[in-house]
Structure formats: structure tokens, C-alpha cells
N, C-alpha and C positions, 0 to 999 in steps of 0.2 A: 633762323638759319639756312643760309642763302645756299640753294643748288646751281651747283656752276656744271656749264653743259657745253663742250666741245665739239661738234658731233657735225660739222659740215660735212668735212670729208670723207669720214667713219659711214654717215648714210650714205652718203653716195655710194663710196664702194661696196654698201649693203645690198644698193639696188641694183647696182651693178649683177653684183654675186646672185643674185634671186633670179636676174634672169637669164645668166645662163645656165639655171638649173631648172628654166623651165617654167618658174615661178609667174603669177601675172603681174604687171608692175602698170597699175594703174596712171594713166599720163594726169601729172596735174597741172602741168604749165603745157600749152600749146606752141609749136617751136616760133609760130608769128608771135605769141604773145612774151619768149625770153627774147626775140628779136627785138619787140618793144621796148622791153624792161632797159634794151642796151641803149637804142636810141633816148630813150628818157634818160638814161644816168649820162650820155656823154652832151645832152642839151642842158642840163639843169648843173653839171660839173662846170660848162663854160657860162653860165649865165649872170650874172652881177642882181636880178630882181630881188632876190632874200636879201643880199646886204642891202639894199635902197632901203628895202620896209622896212628891216630891225633899223638904219639908221633915223627914218624918218617918226618910226615909232621912239624912241633914245633920244633923239635928240631935240626933234621941232616938236613933240607933242611932252616930250619929259617925265619924271614919276607919276606911279598912275593908280595911286592907291585909290584902295574901294568907297565911290563915292563921291569923290573929286571931280571939279573940271576937266582935269586931262585924264583920267576917265573915260568921262563920258567923252568927251573928245576923238577920242582914239578907239572909241566903238563905232562913232560915225565918221571918222577915216576909212578905219577898214571894211565899213558896209559901204564906201563913197568909192573903195578902189577897187574891192568886191565886183560890183556891178559894171563899171568903165570896162572890168576884164570879160563883160559878155555874164555874168551868173548873176541867176536867182538869186535874192539876198533876204532873208528875214530877220525879225530882229527877236529874241524868245527874250520877257521883261523877267528879271528876276529884283528883289526890292533886297538890297546890298548895307551893309553897317557902313555909320560916317562916323567915323573916329579922328582928330585933328590932329600930330604934334603937335608943341606949346614950347612953353622955354622951359632948355633941359642943362641943368650945371651941379656940379656935385663936386667938392675939396673934401681933404682930411682935414681937419681942422683940431685936435688933438692928437698925439701918438709922440711913441719915446724919442725924447732926444729932436725932439724940434726948437727953432729959433723962438728967441719969444716975437710974438704979434707976425706968427707966418702962418702959412698953413700949404696944403700942396694939392693942386687941384688934379681933378680925374674928368677923362672923358667918359663919356656917358649917354645913354639914347633910352628913351623910352619904348619899352616893347608895347607892341599893338593890342589896343584894348587895353590896356593900363589906366587904373584912375590915376588922379591927382592926387599933391601932397596938397599941403596947406600952400596960400599963395608965397608968404613968406617962409615956403620949403620948413624940413623936420631937422632934428640934429638930434643923431643917437649912438652910441654905441655900441659898433660892427664885430659881428661872433661868422668866424670862417667855418665852410664844410664842405665835404667834398660830395657826398653823397647824403641822399634823405636818410642811408641807415644812419651816418653819425648825425644826423640832427634831430631825428628821432631818442637817437640816446642820449642827448643834450636834457631833456625835458622842457616845459617848460619855463621853471624858477631862471634856465638857463638863456632863456630865448627871449619873453617877453620884457616887452619895450626896448629890443634892441634888431637893426638892421641885421639880417643874414645875406651872408655872401656865399652863392653857389662857388665854388671853385674848381667845379670837376674838368680838367683841363681837354681840349679836342686835343685827337691820338695824332697827331705832325704826320707822324712814322706810318700810320695807318693811313693816311691819305698820300704819303709818300710813293706806296708800293701800289697807289691807284683803287684804293677801296676806300675814294670819300664818303659816299655816301655814306657807307658803313659807320665812319667815323663820326658823321652829321646828325645819324639816327642814336648816337651813343649818348654826346653830347645836349641833341636837343630836348629831349625829357627835361631838364633842369629849370631850363628857358620857359618851355607851357607851363611846367607846373608848380614850380617853386615857391611862388606868392603860396596857394593854395596851401602846401605842405609847410611854407611858415607862420600865415598865417593863424593856422591850427592849433600852434604852439605858441600863439600871443605878440609875434615878430609885427613892428611898423613900417617893416620895408621892405623888398629884397632888391638886390642887385646879385645880375648873373654874370658869372666866365662869358665869353661871348662865343659861343656856338659856331665857330668857324673856324679855317686856320690860318690866318691875317695873322704877322706879328710885326706888324707897320701902327699899329694903335688906331687900328680902326676899328669902331665896335659894329657888333653883327646884330639886325635886329629883326622881328618876326613877331608872331604871333603866339601869345600866352593865355591863359586861361582862368575864369573863376568859375566856384560851382555855389550852388544855393546853401545857406545857412553857417557858410564860413566868411569871414570881413572879409571884405576886399578891401587888399593893401597896394601902395605905387609899385611898381616893379621896374625896375630899371633895368640895363647892359651894359656891361662895362669894358674896357680891351684887356687881352692877353696880359701886356702888360701891366698896365692898372689892377687886376688883379695878383699879380707876383709882387707890385707895389705891397697891397695891402696886407696881403700873407705872411711879407717881411718885415712888416711892422708888428702886427698883432702878435709873430712870436714873443716881442722886447715886451710889452703890457696891452694896455686900454688903447684902444685906438677908436678916435671919433668921427662923424663924417656927417658934415651936409650933404642934404639934396632936396632939389627944388623939379619938378616936371609936376607942368603945366597942358597937359591934354586935354580936348574934350569931348566927348562921346554927343553926337547928336542922331535926333531920328533915323533911322533907315531912309534911302530915298532910291530910286526906282533907277536900274540899270536893267543892261542886256546883255545877256552872248550874240555872237554875228554868225549865224548858220547859212552859208550854202554849198549848193550841192552842185556836182556833174553826174546828171541822172548815167541811168545803166539804159545800154543795150538794151540786151537781157532777160535782168533781172532785177528792174531799178527798185523795187522794193526792198531786197537787200540792205541793207548799207555799210560800207566801212569808212569810218569816222579816221579826221587828221585833226590834229588841233593843238593848240596850245594856249595859252594861260593871259590873256592882256594883261588883266593888273598887275602893281608893283606896288613893291616897297616904296617909301619917298626918302630914300638917305643918300639912292644914285634917281638913273632913269632907266635903269631895270633892262638893261638891254640885253646882258645872257639869262635874266628870270624875268620876265619871259619874252619878250622882244623877239628872240632871236627865233624862237619855236613857233610863234605865232604866224612872222615870217618864211620859216621853210614850211609850216603847213598850206600857208597862199601859193606859197612857188607850186606845193606838186598841182593844186587845180591849173597856175597861168600855163604850165612848162602844158602839160595834157594837152590843153586846149589850144596851145599855140602848134602843138605838132600833127592835132588833128586826130589824135589815139582816144578813143571812146569805149571806156570800160564795161561791161556787163554786169558789174551791179553799181548800184550808186557809190560814189565818194561825196561824204558829207565835210565839209571843212566845218569847223567853229576855234570859232576863238573866245575861248569861256572867262567871262568877269565869278572873280571874289574865289582866287584859289588860296590867293594869302590870308582872308579873315573871316575865312570859315567855311566855301565852297557852296557858296547861294549859286550860283548860275549849273553848278553839276547837278546842283540837288532839284535845280526847279526843272533842268533836261530831262533827268531820270525819274519825274511827277510824272509829265507830259507821255515820255517813251515808253511805260513800266511794263506798257501792255503791249509792249510793241519789241521787247526784246528779243524775242526769238528773229525778226527780223531783222536785228542789229549784228550781221556776221561778224566783224571784225574792232577794234577799237586801237588807235592809234594816238598819243599823247609823246610830246615834244616838249620837255621841261627840266633838262640836266644841265643850261648849256650851252654852248655853241664850238666847245673843242672838237678835235677830230676823232668821229665813230668808230669805233672797233668792233664793235656787228650790233644783234638787234638782241634785248630784253623782251621776254615773253612770260606772260601769266596767264594760264590755265595745265590742261594734261602734257604732260612731257612729252605723246606723240603728237602733239606739236612740229616739232624739232623738226621730224621727218619732211614738212611741210615747207620749209622755210631753206630746209639745206638748197635748191636748185636760186632760191633768192639768193642767199648769202656767196651762189657762184659768181653770179653776176658781180653781185656787188666786191668779190676779192680783188677785181680790179682797183680800187680805190683802198685796200685795205681793213677792210668791215668784214670779218670773216665770223664773228662768236658767236655763237647762243647764248644765253643765261636765261634760264628759268628761275620767276619770283614768286614770291606771293600776289604784290603786286605790281606797279608802273608806273603809275601815274595818278595823283589825287582827283584828279577829275573825271578821270575815268571810271575809277576806283567802284560809283553807284554798278554800272555793268561788269566792270571784273568781275563782282559778287554775285554775281545774277548770270553767270556762266556765259559772257562774251567773251572769248577768244581775246586779250588785249596787250598791247606791242608799244616797244619804245626805243627811241635811238640808245644804243649802250656807248655812252660819251666817253672817253679818258678823260679820267676824274683827280687829277692832282692838279690844278691849279681852280677848280668850280668854287672851293668853299673857303679860297683865301679870298674872294670875292662879293662873295655871293649877299644877298640882302644887307650890304655897307655902301655906304656909301663912292668903293669903286667899282660899282656893280657899272658902268659909264663903257659908248660907244669903244671906244679907242682896247677895248679886249676882245673884241669881234676882231680874227684873220681872218679872210677871204679867204680861200682856199679852202678852208677847214669849216666853214659854214655853210659853202657851198656843197662839201661831202655830206653836212648834217641834211641838207636841203635833198639833195640826190639821195640817200637811203630810204626817205622818208616819203621820194614818189615814188620809187621805186619799191616801195615795202608797199603802200596804199595802190601800185595798179596791180603789183604781182598779186596779193588776196584778192582783189576785186574782179581778178580774170580767172582764180582757180578753178580748175574742172570740178572738183572734188570739194564736198561739207569739209568744213576743219572741226577734228574732236571738240566735244562742249559735255 
């Protein structure tokens, strides 16, 4: 369960009350830091730097699946760009999976009421990491379920030799209410775990209703999983509309589908996280991470997931340097590799830094799109909220005043979060993100320049404020 906290005004009032009563009010941010945060905010809101970087990553480089030539080019580009901006850059090695999408084709070849010699085409995409069907494909009867419980209740006799279709519907009403991430969390379990659950009962393949909110016949891809001791079966995603089609047909009788998926898995390849530091002036050994992930899925060009997050994080360091602002703690930019396909980049970083966790003051990750930010998500002790109130007061100018406590706020910083490092992320408006996420529609045209600048401003102000915080964060 998520805990929602809307505390900025309340906390500021509490501080004022304490002062009136003579209670100590230790300074969190100096007057100079608060003024510099406002300058940084104004400069970032007026800048198109993050917009141009997002455009280059998504348009000039394109989809950046882990292990691909485009992912390698993205590492090279971001490293060169940060060097040009005057930063010392290092590349941190990580070995990443290399999975290549092949041919993808599916059709309904038997169904009640069909015209002679006809079929119905389905829109399908292999899930990341899936094994292939035979080259000529496979044809089998489908069985439709809406949950793991429903699948298991059928038993092996009704599943063996069939294609299981997981027809769990993404909650579009929850998304429309602003809780797209919660809707996604409910749906994505079938994408990741569906093949394992179906294979245990003897299924020959699995098709999963897309774990997103698009109703434009766009298929949603993403990582799926296998486990030792369970047969690996092909796994694909189908669209909202095609899942409804199959459910309609199956009510009236036997339905058979022909499925062709020909992905290939190659040996792991070498890739890198890109790391650049803006050294702290007083406590350089203490680190505030600002980050996004370089890799993306390959159906679209990865603009909102997550070229925008990388660009916002690049912008934070670039704007600080341009303004001549010197943080007290080191602000470390990281462009993570392999967030989408297993997190090898974040694993490599934590392995290298696990003995230095105490010096990681805070970690920020931007990885939920580029829409209007309404505030800050944080993971850690609830007392952290009081330390954010002066920052949200600055951000009130752009409507980003809300605070929300969560168990985790970013996949790549999760190892640090679990080790006790206070962690943060922009809290974006989630009403549209999952309409495009992991689909062919994740493209640069979805980026609204003003909203991207607002996100970049939040990331920069938050990073600089934490880097100049006069008190240690609770942990």
C-alpha cells in the first residue's frame, strides 16, 4: 500500500509555530541556497537543453535496447556531450543481455462463425527475453483466463497443449484518476510471470493482454521471466482490442491461433553506465545521484522512457555549471544501462559502491515520463518530508508542491534505497504515460517542451537543494 503525504504547507506552518513557541528551528537551507535554487529554477525553465538532448537520443540514435548498436552509440554520445560541457566522465562496465526481436505474426485460424478459407490477423509483439516458436510457428487452441488463480483452477488437463491468453484488463479508470503506476503494477505481473505459470500446466505458449492503457491497437512489450526447472515457452503481448476479440470468440466455442515469434538470444555483451561528477565544494565525498536510464525498448524510440529522464539529469549538471553554482556535496550524474532488461548497470554500480553507501547522501531517478510534475516521490523515513518542504516552496511557482512517500521510487536506485539511502523521483502526472509506455508510440512527438523543462527544473532544484542541505537526512 502506498502512503500519500501532502505536507508542504502543514510542515511550514509547524516550523513557524515552533519558532513562536521558542522551540529550536535548525536551518535546513541557507538564504543563499534558497535564492540559488530560485535562480536555477528560472534558468532551467527557460532552457531547451533537456528538450534537445531528448530529441537527439530518441530521433538521431533511436531505440536503445540493451546490447544493441544504438545502446552503444547512446553511451558514446552522452559521454562525449558531458565532456564537452566540462565534466570528467568515466564509463562503468557492465555485461548486458543481447536479445534481438525477430519476425512477429499471429492470426486466428479457427473460430465460431468464420467464413471459409478466412483468418483474422492479430497484432502481436514478443515479450523481452522470450524464446522463439518453431520457425514455421505453432498452432494451438487458446484458453482464456483473467488471473493466475483462474488458470490454476483449470488444472493441467484443460491447459496442456494450449496457448494461454491472460486477459487481465489494465485499469484505465485508475489511470485517468492519476494513478497510472498503480494500474500498471496490477497488470504487469501477468507479463512477467505468465509464461512460467502457464508452462507449469503444460501450455505451449502464452499471450498477454498489453499491460498499458492504449486503445489504439498498440501492443505493449516489456521484460518477461523464466525460472529453472520450468519449460521455457514463447511469450507475446497482444493489444487491448485483440484480447477483447479473442475473449468474444472464445465464448462461442473453440478458437485456434497460429503464432510465429522468432527472437534470438545472443551471448552477453559489454556495455557501460555513464558517470560524471560535479564535485562538492565542502563535502565532496558525500554524493547526491541524479539519474535516468539510457536503454529503451525497441518498438518506439524511447523518448518518454527514458531519454527524457537522462536529459533532465544531464540538464541539472549543465545548468549548475552555466550559472557557476557550486554544490557543497558532489552531484553525480548517472546514465544507467539495462534498466529494461534486468538492471545489470545498477547492479554493477552497487557492487562497486556498496562499501561506500554511507557516503551516498541521496539518490534521484527520473523514469516515469516527461509530463507535468506535481511534486516529489520519496522513499525512506517519513521524517524526510520535513526536509523537502522548503524545496517544494520553491517549486510551488511551477505547481510541484506535493509529497508522496513510497517503498521505492526508481528501479536503478533500488539497491541504494534498500541499503538505506534516501531516494527521490519527480512525481509526474500519470494520466497519459501508460498509453505510450513500451509501445511503438513512445516517440519524441509526445514530449511537450514546457512540461519537460518543468521536470528538468524539479530535478535540478531537488538535487542542488539536497547537495546544500545543512542537516543530514534521516536514514
